[in-house]
C-alpha atoms as a printed R data frame, in Angstrom:
    type eleno elety resid chain resno       x       y      z
1   ATOM     1    CA   MET     A     1   4.406 -27.974 71.783
2   ATOM     2    CA   LYS     A     2   2.479 -29.846 69.229
3   ATOM     3    CA   ILE     A     3   1.249 -33.476 69.227
4   ATOM     4    CA   PHE     A     4   0.581 -34.912 65.989
5   ATOM     5    CA   LEU     A     5  -2.072 -37.719 65.725
6   ATOM     6    CA   LEU     A     6  -1.118 -39.814 62.544
7   ATOM     7    CA   THR     A     7  -4.333 -41.207 62.064
8   ATOM     8    CA   HIS     A     8  -5.495 -44.350 60.256
9   ATOM     9    CA   GLU     A     9  -8.440 -43.493 58.203
10  ATOM    10    CA   ARG     A    10 -10.655 -46.039 59.681
11  ATOM    11    CA   GLU     A    11 -10.412 -44.019 62.957
12  ATOM    12    CA   LEU     A    12 -12.390 -41.187 61.471
13  ATOM    13    CA   HIS     A    13 -15.470 -42.982 61.510
14  ATOM    14    CA   ARG     A    14 -15.170 -44.958 64.761
15  ATOM    15    CA   ALA     A    15 -17.228 -43.815 67.786
16  ATOM    16    CA   THR     A    16 -14.763 -45.236 70.100
17  ATOM    17    CA   ASN     A    17 -11.841 -43.009 68.635
18  ATOM    18    CA   THR     A    18 -10.219 -41.263 71.663
19  ATOM    19    CA   GLY     A    19  -8.044 -38.891 69.484
20  ATOM    20    CA   ALA     A    20 -11.259 -36.933 68.564
21  ATOM    21    CA   LEU     A    21 -11.767 -36.089 72.279
22  ATOM    22    CA   ALA     A    22  -8.517 -34.351 72.321
23  ATOM    23    CA   LEU     A    23  -9.146 -32.661 69.083
24  ATOM    24    CA   GLU     A    24 -12.125 -31.201 70.504
25  ATOM    25    CA   SER     A    25 -10.789 -29.995 73.761
26  ATOM    26    CA   ALA     A    26  -6.986 -29.173 72.677
27  ATOM    27    CA   ASN     A    27  -6.983 -28.157 69.119
28  ATOM    28    CA   GLU     A    28  -4.357 -25.770 69.692
29  ATOM    29    CA   ILE     A    29  -1.919 -28.495 70.589
30  ATOM    30    CA   VAL     A    30  -3.185 -31.462 68.988
31  ATOM    31    CA   GLU     A    31  -3.463 -31.894 65.418
32  ATOM    32    CA   ARG     A    32  -4.730 -34.914 63.266
33  ATOM    33    CA   ILE     A    33  -2.667 -35.921 59.958
34  ATOM    34    CA   LEU     A    34  -4.361 -38.719 57.846
35  ATOM    35    CA   TRP     A    35  -1.905 -41.346 57.384
36  ATOM    36    CA   GLN     A    36  -1.313 -42.089 53.577
37  ATOM    37    CA   ARG     A    37   1.053 -44.826 52.696
38  ATOM    38    CA   VAL     A    38   2.249 -43.641 49.330
39  ATOM    39    CA   THR     A    39   2.288 -39.874 49.995
40  ATOM    40    CA   PRO     A    40   3.341 -39.200 53.690
41  ATOM    41    CA   ASN     A    41   2.860 -35.717 55.144
42  ATOM    42    CA   LYS     A    42   5.548 -33.362 54.003
43  ATOM    43    CA   ASP     A    43   5.621 -31.264 57.076
44  ATOM    44    CA   LEU     A    44   5.924 -34.513 59.469
45  ATOM    45    CA   THR     A    45   8.699 -35.959 57.244
46  ATOM    46    CA   ARG     A    46  10.400 -32.694 57.342
47  ATOM    47    CA   LEU     A    47  10.109 -32.527 61.180
48  ATOM    48    CA   ILE     A    48  11.440 -36.005 61.334
49  ATOM    49    CA   GLU     A    49  14.392 -35.388 58.903
50  ATOM    50    CA   ASN     A    50  15.488 -32.461 61.026
51  ATOM    51    CA   ASN     A    51  15.347 -34.260 64.437
52  ATOM    52    CA   GLU     A    52  12.603 -32.013 65.452
53  ATOM    53    CA   ALA     A    53   9.831 -34.574 66.109
54  ATOM    54    CA   VAL     A    54   9.818 -37.676 68.259
55  ATOM    55    CA   LEU     A    55   7.605 -40.842 67.732
56  ATOM    56    CA   LEU     A    56   5.831 -42.034 70.906
57  ATOM    57    CA   TYR     A    57   6.632 -45.757 70.605
58  ATOM    58    CA   SER     A    58   5.071 -48.865 72.336
59  ATOM    59    CA   LYS     A    59   7.027 -50.282 75.175
60  ATOM    60    CA   ALA     A    60   6.470 -53.780 73.650
61  ATOM    61    CA   GLU     A    61   7.744 -52.643 70.182
62  ATOM    62    CA   SER     A    62  10.972 -50.840 71.399
63  ATOM    63    CA   SER     A    63  14.366 -52.220 71.882
64  ATOM    64    CA   SER     A    64  16.086 -51.414 75.290
65  ATOM    65    CA   ALA     A    65  19.545 -51.693 73.764
66  ATOM    66    CA   VAL     A    66  19.169 -48.452 71.960
67  ATOM    67    CA   SER     A    67  19.389 -45.249 73.735
68  ATOM    68    CA   ARG     A    68  16.109 -43.152 73.690
69  ATOM    69    CA   PRO     A    69  15.146 -39.683 73.801
70  ATOM    70    CA   THR     A    70  12.799 -38.281 76.327
71  ATOM    71    CA   ILE     A    71   9.446 -36.390 75.523
72  ATOM    72    CA   GLU     A    72  10.809 -33.402 77.405
73  ATOM    73    CA   GLU     A    73  13.578 -33.086 74.693
74  ATOM    74    CA   TYR     A    74  11.014 -32.464 71.857
75  ATOM    75    CA   GLU     A    75   8.421 -29.846 71.090
76  ATOM    76    CA   ASN     A    76   6.736 -32.066 68.386
77  ATOM    77    CA   ILE     A    77   5.356 -35.281 69.439
78  ATOM    78    CA   ILE     A    78   3.895 -37.923 67.022
79  ATOM    79    CA   ILE     A    79   1.484 -40.633 68.125
80  ATOM    80    CA   ILE     A    80  -0.078 -43.063 65.639
81  ATOM    81    CA   ASP     A    81  -3.763 -43.018 66.321
82  ATOM    82    CA   GLY     A    82  -5.533 -46.476 65.270
83  ATOM    83    CA   THR     A    83  -5.997 -49.833 66.649
84  ATOM    84    CA   TRP     A    84  -2.780 -51.626 67.823
85  ATOM    85    CA   GLN     A    85  -2.706 -53.777 64.495
86  ATOM    86    CA   GLU     A    86  -3.329 -50.453 62.464
87  ATOM    87    CA   ALA     A    87  -0.608 -48.759 64.384
88  ATOM    88    CA   LYS     A    88   1.799 -51.675 63.555
89  ATOM    89    CA   LYS     A    89   0.865 -51.791 60.009
90  ATOM    90    CA   ILE     A    90   1.296 -47.717 59.921
91  ATOM    91    CA   PHE     A    91   4.802 -48.041 61.488
92  ATOM    92    CA   ASN     A    92   5.802 -51.078 59.268
93  ATOM    93    CA   GLN     A    93   4.622 -49.267 56.052
94  ATOM    94    CA   SER     A    94   6.241 -45.980 56.628
95  ATOM    95    CA   SER     A    95   9.993 -45.807 56.297
96  ATOM    96    CA   TYR     A    96  10.064 -42.263 57.655
97  ATOM    97    CA   LEU     A    97   8.677 -43.403 61.022
98  ATOM    98    CA   LYS     A    98  11.367 -45.817 61.407
99  ATOM    99    CA   ASN     A    99  13.778 -43.119 60.859
100 ATOM   100    CA   ALA     A   100  12.159 -40.876 63.752
101 ATOM   101    CA   PRO     A   101  13.541 -40.902 67.210
102 ATOM   102    CA   LYS     A   102  11.386 -43.055 69.542
103 ATOM   103    CA   CYS     A   103  10.294 -42.525 73.084
104 ATOM   104    CA   THR     A   104   8.158 -44.695 75.395
105 ATOM   105    CA   LEU     A   105   6.034 -43.601 78.054
106 ATOM   106    CA   LYS     A   106   6.991 -44.997 81.497
107 ATOM   107    CA   THR     A   107   3.554 -45.402 83.064
108 ATOM   108    CA   VAL     A   108   2.702 -47.319 86.234
109 ATOM   109    CA   ASN     A   109  -0.912 -47.837 85.479
110 ATOM   110    CA   ASP     A   110  -2.699 -49.977 82.957
111 ATOM   111    CA   SER     A   111  -4.987 -48.423 80.568
112 ATOM   112    CA   LEU     A   112  -8.477 -47.891 81.853
113 ATOM   113    CA   TYR     A   113  -9.871 -47.822 78.342
114 ATOM   114    CA   LYS     A   114 -12.528 -50.461 77.778
115 ATOM   115    CA   LEU     A   115 -14.570 -49.721 74.724
116 ATOM   116    CA   ARG     A   116 -12.034 -51.756 72.642
117 ATOM   117    CA   ALA     A   117 -10.783 -55.339 73.051
118 ATOM   118    CA   ASN     A   118  -6.913 -56.537 72.179
119 ATOM   119    CA   GLN     A   119  -5.440 -53.839 74.329
120 ATOM   120    CA   PRO     A   120  -1.909 -55.124 75.044
121 ATOM   121    CA   LYS     A   121  -0.610 -55.138 78.706
122 ATOM   122    CA   GLY     A   122   0.847 -51.666 79.355
123 ATOM   123    CA   GLY     A   123  -0.429 -50.321 76.259
124 ATOM   124    CA   LEU     A   124  -2.286 -46.887 76.430
125 ATOM   125    CA   CYS     A   125  -5.115 -45.667 74.167
126 ATOM   126    CA   THR     A   126  -4.525 -42.393 72.268
127 ATOM   127    CA   ILE     A   127  -5.922 -40.028 74.798
128 ATOM   128    CA   GLU     A   128  -4.125 -41.604 77.575
129 ATOM   129    CA   CYS     A   129  -1.067 -41.130 75.697
130 ATOM   130    CA   ILE     A   130  -2.008 -37.351 75.195
131 ATOM   131    CA   ILE     A   131  -2.705 -36.782 78.752
132 ATOM   132    CA   GLU     A   132   0.474 -38.363 79.831
133 ATOM   133    CA   VAL     A   133   2.555 -36.386 77.421
134 ATOM   134    CA   LEU     A   134   0.555 -33.097 78.656
135 ATOM   135    CA   ARG     A   135   1.508 -33.916 82.201
136 ATOM   136    CA   LEU     A   136   5.290 -34.524 81.261
137 ATOM   137    CA   LYS     A   137   5.326 -31.127 79.580
138 ATOM   138    CA   GLY     A   138   3.569 -29.237 82.493
139 ATOM   139    CA   GLN     A   139   0.334 -28.719 80.936
140 ATOM   140    CA   HIS     A   140  -1.582 -29.970 84.078
141 ATOM   141    CA   LYS     A   141  -4.738 -28.196 83.613
142 ATOM   142    CA   MET     A   142  -5.110 -29.484 79.960
143 ATOM   143    CA   ALA     A   143  -4.312 -32.983 81.176
144 ATOM   144    CA   THR     A   144  -6.855 -32.901 83.797
145 ATOM   145    CA   GLU     A   145  -9.572 -31.377 81.607
146 ATOM   146    CA   LEU     A   146  -8.823 -34.401 78.928
147 ATOM   147    CA   SER     A   147  -8.899 -36.920 81.881
148 ATOM   148    CA   LEU     A   148 -12.227 -35.741 82.846
149 ATOM   149    CA   LYS     A   149 -13.647 -36.126 79.213
150 ATOM   150    CA   PHE     A   150 -11.985 -39.279 78.819
151 ATOM   151    CA   GLU     A   151 -13.620 -40.555 82.074
152 ATOM   152    CA   GLN     A   152 -17.050 -39.655 80.831
153 ATOM   153    CA   PHE     A   153 -16.508 -40.935 77.628
154 ATOM   154    CA   ASN     A   154 -15.175 -44.293 78.793
155 ATOM   155    CA   GLY     A   155 -17.826 -44.700 81.247
């Protein structure tokens, strides 16, 4: 399994970036790819073209009329790593992402992340998404370790 963080360049310099926590602790599973509008990552576009990757997509943005795959069906998961505004920009300016199968997380809890404002209801931060994906994929030990790191970071 591989989780690709498609990261907005501004996130690289933000102390509040939770994707960095996952990279520190789970770098054999989590990989950061810097988003570039003009020259998308060839490996990522190939995975999408071959239906070998799924984009984790916000509940608020997804259409319920379309049949969605599940995380369990894919070994390659793409998570857009940026503010909600940046994530929307990345998605809107990346035609290859629009062609990707999209999946949403069905969570019962709201985000615990409190270091950034403008968190939409039902929206999770990057590391919370990673933790949920790890749990769904049976990686409970790593999910627990990341949960503890996130708790300390967020405290």
